C-alpha positions in Angstrom: -10.9 3.0 22.9 -13.1 -0.2 25.0 -14.5 -2.9 23.0 -13.3 -0.5 19.8 -10.1 -1.3 19.6 -8.6 -4.8 19.2 -8.0 -6.1 23.0 -4.6 -8.2 21.6 -2.8 -5.4 20.3 -0.7 -3.3 22.5 -2.4 0.2 22.8 -0.6 3.7 23.2 -1.1 5.7 26.1 -2.6 8.4 23.9 -5.3 6.0 23.1 -6.6 6.4 26.5 -6.9 10.1 26.0 -7.7 11.1 22.8 -8.1 9.6 19.4 -7.7 12.4 16.0 -9.1 11.6 12.8 -8.4 13.5 9.9 -11.6 12.3 6.9 -12.0 13.7 3.4 -15.2 13.0 1.0 -14.0 10.8 -1.6 -16.3 11.6 -4.5 -16.1 7.9 -5.4 -15.9 5.9 -2.2 -17.5 8.5 0.2 -16.5 9.4 3.7 -12.8 8.0 3.1 -10.0 8.8 6.7 -7.2 10.0 5.4 -5.1 9.8 8.6 -5.8 8.5 12.3 -3.9 9.4 15.5 -2.1 8.0 17.1 -2.6 4.3 15.2 -3.8 4.2 11.7 -4.2 0.5 11.8 -8.0 0.6 12.6 -8.7 2.8 9.8 -10.3 -0.7 8.1 -11.4 -1.9 11.4 -15.5 -1.8 11.1 -16.1 -1.4 14.7 -13.8 1.2 15.4 -14.6 3.5 13.0 -18.6 2.6 13.3 -18.8 6.2 15.2 -16.8 7.6 12.6 -19.3 6.9 9.4 -22.1 7.5 11.0 -21.3 10.6 12.4 -24.1 13.7 12.1 -21.1 15.7 10.8 -21.2 13.9 7.4 -25.2 14.7 7.1 -25.4 18.3 7.8 -25.0 21.3 5.6 -21.4 23.3 6.2 -23.6 26.2 7.6 -25.4 24.4 10.2 -22.0 22.9 11.1 -20.3 26.0 11.6 -23.7 27.3 13.1 -22.9 24.8 16.0 -19.5 25.5 16.2 -19.1 21.4 16.0 -20.8 18.3 16.4 -20.7 15.7 19.1 -21.8 11.9 19.0 -22.0 10.4 22.1 -20.9 6.3 22.0 -20.2 3.9 24.6 -18.3 6.1 27.0 -16.4 8.7 24.1 -17.9 11.9 22.8 -16.6 12.6 19.2 -16.4 16.1 18.5 -16.6 16.6 14.4 -15.7 19.6 12.5 -16.4 20.2 8.7 -14.7 22.6 6.2 -13.6 23.1 2.5 -10.1 23.7 1.3 -8.3 24.5 -1.6 -7.9 21.8 -4.4 -6.5 21.1 -7.5 -6.7 17.2 -8.6 -8.7 15.6 -11.1 -12.0 14.2 -9.4 -13.5 11.0 -10.2 -16.9 12.2 -10.4 -18.4 13.9 -13.5 -19.7 17.3 -13.1 -16.8 18.4 -10.7 -13.9 20.2 -11.3 -10.4 20.3 -10.5 -11.3 23.1 -8.5 -13.7 21.7 -6.6 -13.1 22.4 -3.1 -12.4 19.3 -0.7 -14.2 18.2 2.2 -12.9 17.8 5.4 -13.6 16.7 8.6 -11.7 16.3 11.5 -13.2 14.5 14.6 -11.5 14.3 17.8 -12.8 11.5 20.5 -12.3 11.6 24.3 -13.5 9.9 27.0 -16.8 10.9 28.6 -15.0 11.7 31.5 -12.7 14.2 30.3 -14.8 15.6 27.0 -15.0 19.3 28.4 -11.6 19.8 26.9 -12.5 18.4 23.9 -14.2 22.4 22.3 -10.3 23.3 23.0 -9.2 20.2 21.3 -11.2 20.3 18.2 -10.5 23.9 18.0 -7.2 24.2 18.3 -6.3 21.5 15.9 -8.7 22.1 13.6 -6.9 26.1 13.8 -3.9 23.7 12.9 -4.9 22.4 10.0 -6.4 25.8 7.8 -3.3 27.5 9.5 -0.7 24.9 7.7 -2.6 22.3 5.8 -5.2 24.0 3.8 -3.7 24.3 0.4 -2.1 20.7 1.0 -4.3 19.1 2.3 -5.8 17.8 -1.8 -1.9 16.7 -2.3 -2.7 13.9 0.6 -6.0 12.9 -1.1 -4.3 12.6 -4.4 -1.7 10.4 -3.5 -4.1 8.4 -0.9 -5.7 7.4 -4.2 -3.0 7.2 -6.5 -1.1 4.2 -4.5 -4.4 2.5 -5.7 -2.6 2.6 -9.3 -1.8 -0.6 -10.4 0.9 0.9 -13.2 2.6 3.9 -11.5 4.6 5.8 -13.4 7.9 8.0 -12.4 5.4 11.0 -12.6 2.7 9.7 -10.0 5.7 7.7 -7.5 6.5 11.7 -7.3 2.7 13.1 -6.0 2.7 9.8 -4.0 5.9 11.0 -1.9 5.1 14.3 -1.7 1.1 13.6 -0.4 3.5 11.0 1.7 5.7 13.7 3.0 3.1 16.2 3.8 0.6 13.8 5.4 4.3 13.0 8.0 4.5 16.5 8.9 0.7 16.5 9.6 1.3 14.0 12.0 4.0 15.6 13.6 1.8 18.1 13.8 -0.7 16.4 15.4 1.3 14.2 17.7 3.2 17.6 19.1 -0.3 19.4 19.9 -2.0 16.1 21.9 1.3 15.7 23.9 1.5 18.5 25.0 -2.4 19.9 25.2 -3.6 18.0 28.6 -0.6 18.7 30.9 -1.0 22.8 29.5 -4.5 22.5 29.9 -4.4 22.1 33.2 -2.1 24.2 34.4 -4.2 27.0 33.1 -7.4 26.0 33.9 -10.5 27.9 36.1 -11.3 24.9 38.8 -14.2 26.3 40.0 -16.2 23.5 38.0 -17.3 20.5 39.1 -16.9 18.7 35.8 -13.2 19.9 35.5 -12.3 18.4 39.2 -13.7 15.3 38.4 -11.4 15.5 35.0 -7.9 15.9 36.2 -8.6 13.7 38.7 -9.1 11.1 36.0 -6.2 12.6 34.0 -4.2 11.8 37.4 -5.3 8.6 37.5 -3.8 8.1 33.7 -0.9 9.5 33.8 -0.7 13.3 33.3 1.0 15.3 35.6 -0.8 17.4 38.2 2.0 17.8 40.9 1.6 21.5 40.4 -1.3 21.7 41.6 -1.4 19.1 44.7 -2.5 20.8 47.5 -0.2 20.8 51.0 -2.3 18.1 52.1 -1.1 15.7 49.6 0.3 12.5 51.4 0.6 10.0 48.6 -2.5 8.4 48.4 -5.4 9.9 45.9 -8.4 9.4 47.9 -6.6 12.1 49.8 -5.4 14.8 47.1 -6.5 18.3 47.1 -6.5 18.7 44.0 -7.1 22.6 44.2 -5.2 25.6 46.2 -7.4 28.6 47.1 -5.2 30.4 48.2 -3.2 30.0 44.8 -4.5 32.9 42.0 -2.7 32.8 38.4 -3.9 33.8 35.0 -6.4 31.6 34.2 -6.4 30.9 30.2 -9.0 27.8 30.0 -12.0 27.6 31.8 -15.2 25.1 31.3 -17.1 26.6 28.2 -20.3 23.9 28.9 -21.1 24.8 32.2 -25.0 23.5 31.8 -25.3 20.2 30.9 -28.5 18.6 29.6 -29.8 16.0 32.4 -32.5 14.3 30.5 -35.2 15.1 27.1 -38.4 13.9 26.7 -41.1 13.8 24.0 -44.5 14.3 26.2 -46.8 12.9 23.9 -50.4 14.1 25.1 -49.4 17.6 24.5 -46.7 16.9 21.2 -43.9 18.7 23.7 -40.1 18.7 23.7 -39.0 18.9 27.5 -35.5 19.3 28.2 -34.0 19.4 31.8 -30.7 21.0 32.6 -28.3 22.0 35.2 -25.9 24.4 36.1 -22.9 22.2 36.4 -20.9 25.2 37.4 -19.9 25.8 41.6 -21.4 29.5 41.1 -24.4 31.1 40.2 -24.4 31.9 36.8 -26.4 35.6 35.0 -27.7 36.5 32.2 -28.3 33.7 30.4 -30.5 33.2 27.6 -32.0 30.1 26.3 -33.3 29.3 22.5 -34.9 26.4 20.9 -34.7 26.8 17.1 -36.2 23.9 14.5 -34.4 23.1 11.3 -35.9 22.0 7.7 -33.9 21.6 5.1 -30.7 23.9 6.7 -32.8 26.9 7.8 -33.6 27.8 11.0 -37.3 28.8 13.1 -37.1 29.9 16.7 -39.5 28.3 18.8 -39.0 29.5 22.0 -36.4 32.2 23.4 -36.4 33.1 27.4 -33.7 34.8 29.1 -32.6 33.6 33.1 -31.5 36.4 35.0 -30.2 34.0 37.8 -29.5 30.3 37.8 -28.4 29.0 40.8 -24.9 26.6 41.5 -26.6 22.5 40.3 -30.1 24.4 40.0 -32.1 22.2 37.1 -34.2 24.0 34.7 -37.0 22.2 32.5 -37.6 23.9 29.2 -40.5 23.0 26.9 -41.2 23.3 23.4 -44.2 22.6 21.3 -42.6 19.9 18.6 -44.2 20.9 15.1 -45.9 18.4 13.1 -43.0 17.0 10.1 -40.3 18.7 11.8 -38.0 15.8 13.1 -34.5 18.5 13.8 -34.4 20.7 16.6 -31.8 23.0 18.1 -31.3 24.1 21.6 -28.4 26.7 22.7 -28.1 28.4 26.0 -26.3 32.2 25.1 -23.9 34.7 27.4 -26.4 37.7 27.4 -23.3 39.9 26.9 -20.9 38.0 25.0 -23.3 36.3 22.7 -20.7 33.0 23.6 -22.6 30.1 22.8 -22.1 28.1 26.4 -24.1 25.2 25.5 -25.3 23.7 22.1 -27.4 20.1 21.3 -28.7 19.2 18.2 -31.8 16.9 19.0 -33.3 14.4 16.1 -36.6 13.1 17.4 -36.2 10.0 15.3 -32.8 8.8 17.5 -34.9 10.1 20.8 -37.6 8.2 20.0 -35.2 4.9 19.2 -33.4 5.4 22.9 
């Protein structure tokens, strides 16, 4: 991952595509990594962990996290997708006021190069579902074993609990490895290729060694510049669609009128009908609607500007584009005016 990694180390090829972090909130030490795939050796590397430590997912309530599906952070050419949830616990806590049954706060973060960030929604959804379905009642045992490893004197009972946690952690790692090893090949095999972003992403994956031979056109002659990735004559069932046909090109603060200006583009190759654009502001975890507008027809590659008033003393806003019929979030973005002013 660029300069986040030790340049002298031998990289696992998957590091160029996806890194998966499973983390928890330790009542004594704060944000702590539980597992990093594919390379756990970087968990004590401050440069590598910087975007993880300061990811906004840690600072949002569960309600806010759920409202946005997941929270994204862009950092040095990578997008870090974060999801937070609670899981069962039955371990002695290290802070007064917390019971053994106090749930564990778990965070999953997936980082992808920006060139293939459109796959992040689906990958973090699959990984989160896997963790919840198979390990929701077991994660506290991994956490407990990691804490117990720090004990100077380890009784036979403690050693047994450590061994159990290590075993569960190995199972979890194997599950993550299985998903990530097949994800990219599967997702491009079952993709809607009408999106420009999808075409660029598949080209990037081809360069990284992912097999895309099943979508080469008949004119392929062995040079990448002449690859026809998509054969329009081949029709089939599509299970993956670029869920972000819209991209935010620019966000401005208009100081004179105290307004927020957001420039958005339909980045797909087709017209999109029935889109609802909403801008809400956040204060103490509560949302209040500032603007709502329905776009009957949004042409391919068309750019639209949306303007919302800036409320005094309110720094955080939520921008949504929602399908009018299905109510599906096509785009969601948290806007922090403090960060915007610094950039």
